[in-house]
VOSEVEX-334134 format. One record per residue (C-alpha): residue in one letter; x, y, z; residue number from 1. Coordinates in Angstrom, 3 decimals. Layout:
N
VORO  type      east     north        up  seq
VORO     A         X         Y         Z  NUM
...
END
This chain:
185
VORO  type      east     north        up  seq
VORO     M     3.447    -5.931   -10.552    1
VORO     D     4.389    -8.138    -7.818    2
VORO     P     5.114    -7.275    -4.212    3
VORO     S     8.442    -6.548    -3.996    4
VORO     E     8.231    -3.960    -7.353    5
VORO     V     5.603    -2.246    -5.358    6
VORO     E     7.457    -2.414    -2.157    7
VORO     F    10.696    -0.876    -4.490    8
VORO     L     7.928     2.421    -4.700    9
VORO     A     7.334     3.181    -1.462   10
VORO     E    10.740     2.994    -0.476   11
VORO     K    10.763     6.542    -2.391   12
VORO     E     8.625     7.912    -0.045   13
VORO     M    10.306    10.841     1.994   14
VORO     V    10.465    10.198     6.391   15
VORO     T    12.703    12.372     8.241   16
VORO     I    15.427    11.651     9.817   17
VORO     V    17.711    13.143    12.279   18
VORO     P    21.320    12.703    11.681   19
VORO     N    24.727    12.173    13.379   20
VORO     F    26.858    13.445    10.822   21
VORO     S    27.685    16.550     8.861   22
VORO     L    27.457    17.187     5.148   23
VORO     D    26.946    19.139     2.441   24
VORO     K    23.904    18.992     0.112   25
VORO     I    23.824    15.798    -2.397   26
VORO     Y    22.658    16.027    -5.782   27
VORO     L    20.703    12.757    -6.975   28
VORO     I    18.829    11.996    -9.939   29
VORO     G    15.709    12.297    -8.070   30
VORO     G    16.451    15.376    -6.688   31
VORO     D    18.897    17.322    -4.094   32
VORO     L    19.193    16.278     0.180   33
VORO     G    20.427    17.829     2.663   34
VORO     P    22.414    19.128     3.899   35
VORO     F    23.087    17.063     7.212   36
VORO     N    24.008    18.593    10.337   37
VORO     P    23.866    16.669    13.313   38
VORO     G    20.598    17.176    15.802   39
VORO     L    18.559    18.894    12.621   40
VORO     P    15.486    16.998    11.115   41
VORO     V    16.178    16.902     7.378   42
VORO     D    13.850    14.734     5.041   43
VORO     V    15.286    11.704     2.905   44
VORO     P    13.399     9.199     0.490   45
VORO     V    13.155     5.790     2.919   46
VORO     W    15.559     3.961     0.889   47
VORO     L    18.568     6.514     2.168   48
VORO     A    16.812     6.738     5.989   49
VORO     L    17.066     2.800     6.084   50
VORO     N    20.677     2.875     4.473   51
VORO     L    21.745     5.494     6.800   52
VORO     K    20.062     3.835     9.664   53
VORO     Q    21.702     0.870     9.095   54
VORO     R    25.526     2.120     9.042   55
VORO     Q    24.007     4.104    12.885   56
VORO     K    24.324     7.693    10.883   57
VORO     C    20.467     8.569    12.560   58
VORO     R    17.782     8.525    13.902   59
VORO     I    14.348     7.761    11.938   60
VORO     V    11.407     9.541    13.295   61
VORO     P     8.486     7.916    12.782   62
VORO     P     5.550     9.489     9.632   63
VORO     E     2.592    11.411    11.536   64
VORO     W     0.143     9.006    10.832   65
VORO     M     2.456     6.405    12.940   66
VORO     D     0.742     6.438    15.973   67
VORO     V    -1.392     4.366    17.912   68
VORO     E    -4.384     6.901    18.292   69
VORO     R    -4.085     7.910    14.681   70
VORO     L    -4.016     3.812    13.484   71
VORO     E    -7.043     3.202    15.980   72
VORO     D    -9.034     6.058    14.699   73
VORO     I    -8.574     4.831    10.950   74
VORO     R    -8.587     1.310    12.077   75
VORO     D   -12.449     1.633    14.189   76
VORO     K   -13.360     4.048    10.557   77
VORO     E   -12.650     1.743     8.519   78
VORO     R   -14.131    -0.937    10.354   79
VORO     K   -17.782     1.215    10.661   80
VORO     E   -17.915     2.282     6.921   81
VORO     E   -18.591    -0.418     4.034   82
VORO     T   -16.626     1.729     1.580   83
VORO     F   -12.991     1.876     1.919   84
VORO     A   -11.748     4.279     4.191   85
VORO     H    -8.889     6.984     3.199   86
VORO     I    -5.250     6.347     4.267   87
VORO     P    -2.886     8.554     5.285   88
VORO     S    -0.034     6.805     3.195   89
VORO     P    -0.911     4.712    -0.492   90
VORO     Y     2.028     2.483     0.718   91
VORO     Y     1.107     2.208     4.748   92
VORO     M     1.314    -1.028     4.602   93
VORO     E     4.749    -1.310     3.328   94
VORO     L     5.932     1.533     5.134   95
VORO     T     5.046     0.214     8.148   96
VORO     K     6.472    -3.664     7.519   97
VORO     L    10.358    -1.629     6.476   98
VORO     L    10.117     0.856     9.201   99
VORO     L     9.672    -1.650    12.125  100
VORO     N    11.892    -4.379    10.637  101
VORO     H    14.501    -1.973    10.303  102
VORO     A    14.230     0.734    12.409  103
VORO     S    11.729    -0.501    15.580  104
VORO     D    13.996     1.150    18.308  105
VORO     N    12.804     4.514    16.648  106
VORO     I     9.258     3.942    16.694  107
VORO     P     7.503     4.075    19.816  108
VORO     K     5.061     1.428    20.508  109
VORO     A     6.090    -0.590    17.648  110
VORO     D     4.459    -3.773    18.576  111
VORO     E     1.031    -1.816    19.165  112
VORO     I     1.634    -0.300    15.315  113
VORO     R     2.190    -3.771    14.293  114
VORO     T    -1.009    -5.162    15.218  115
VORO     L    -3.052    -2.074    14.407  116
VORO     V    -1.296    -2.036    10.527  117
VORO     K    -2.388    -5.469    10.264  118
VORO     D    -6.207    -4.913    11.623  119
VORO     I    -6.547    -2.178     9.128  120
VORO     W    -5.002    -4.571     6.531  121
VORO     D    -7.040    -7.529     7.459  122
VORO     T   -10.255    -5.400     7.264  123
VORO     R    -9.509    -3.798     4.247  124
VORO     V    -8.286    -6.977     2.295  125
VORO     A   -11.880    -8.868     3.624  126
VORO     K   -14.035    -5.765     2.510  127
VORO     L   -11.976    -5.929    -1.241  128
VORO     R   -13.103    -9.733    -0.918  129
VORO     L   -16.683    -8.809    -0.211  130
VORO     S   -16.786    -6.535    -3.149  131
VORO     A   -14.660    -8.635    -5.542  132
VORO     D   -17.534   -11.807    -4.395  133
VORO     S   -20.053    -9.297    -5.125  134
VORO     F   -18.913    -7.469    -8.405  135
VORO     I   -18.792   -11.259   -10.279  136
VORO     T   -21.826   -12.644    -8.462  137
VORO     L   -23.672    -9.424    -9.800  138
VORO     Q   -21.960    -9.753   -12.817  139
VORO     E   -20.640    -6.277   -13.233  140
VORO     A   -19.013    -4.133   -16.171  141
VORO     H   -17.087    -1.967   -13.923  142
VORO     A   -15.739    -1.320   -10.479  143
VORO     K   -15.113     2.063    -8.619  144
VORO     L   -11.329     1.146    -6.908  145
VORO     D   -11.519     5.024    -4.679  146
VORO     N    -8.661     5.044    -1.590  147
VORO     L    -6.969     1.547    -2.597  148
VORO     T    -3.228     1.077    -2.255  149
VORO     L    -1.268    -0.472    -4.952  150
VORO     M    -0.577    -3.436    -2.620  151
VORO     E    -3.906    -4.025    -2.303  152
VORO     I    -5.094    -4.129    -5.588  153
VORO     N    -2.289    -6.353    -6.271  154
VORO     T    -3.365    -8.882    -3.928  155
VORO     T    -6.705    -9.720    -5.648  156
VORO     R    -5.516    -8.479    -9.414  157
VORO     T    -5.094   -12.221   -10.270  158
VORO     F    -7.965   -13.646    -8.812  159
VORO     L   -10.463   -11.006   -10.032  160
VORO     L    -8.935   -11.281   -13.452  161
VORO     D    -9.261   -15.216   -13.748  162
VORO     S   -12.948   -14.644   -12.405  163
VORO     L   -13.479   -12.475   -14.714  164
VORO     N   -12.044   -14.323   -18.031  165
VORO     Y   -13.610   -17.126   -17.126  166
VORO     M   -17.037   -15.596   -16.563  167
VORO     Y   -16.159   -13.990   -20.014  168
VORO     K   -15.883   -17.295   -21.759  169
VORO     L   -19.242   -18.756   -20.088  170
VORO     R   -21.216   -15.662   -21.307  171
VORO     T   -19.487   -16.472   -25.252  172
VORO     N   -20.806   -19.821   -24.714  173
VORO     M   -23.714   -19.328   -23.915  174
VORO     Q   -24.858   -16.519   -26.823  175
VORO     P   -26.006   -18.495   -29.892  176
VORO     R   -22.963   -18.092   -32.338  177
VORO     S   -23.645   -15.863   -35.619  178
VORO     D   -21.787   -18.146   -38.224  179
VORO     A   -23.886   -20.987   -37.056  180
VORO     K   -26.580   -21.275   -40.125  181
VORO     S   -30.134   -20.293   -39.957  182
VORO     Q   -33.132   -23.011   -40.066  183
VORO     D   -35.115   -19.837   -41.639  184
VORO     Y   -34.790   -19.940   -45.440  185
END
């Protein structure tokens, strides 16, 4: 899975919008949306919210977790704990990128939020690299990946899989071959 596929999955997350148009309920394969009434909040997938925003048909309400104080708490907790802290959205990085790129005028303190999310990302990726290094160094057989997001796993997947494959090849080359003839008769 590449980053664009993870972003595609993130676009299915629900976000609240305040439409400036009227429309009855719409029926989609993924579920019913609406009705849309001016000034009344309604939950829609991110892909629809961004489409409506680009056509100036709505205002996007930022998710509850996209708040400077909440993100500062998450960042501080992430820095203090050795394990990965619980993140309020499994697509926090992707949603931040999408919403700040297309609707930053609807998000208060957008620059601070961008910086805080980047700090959280950097801290988590650094922890992930240290964990992967420890995993490989200690020649562990399995790992527990609690509270990681798809994008975080995706960033280290190639490195970790290649490393494990090389370790496997080294281990198998160090073991005596079972098909080799024994000198004991």
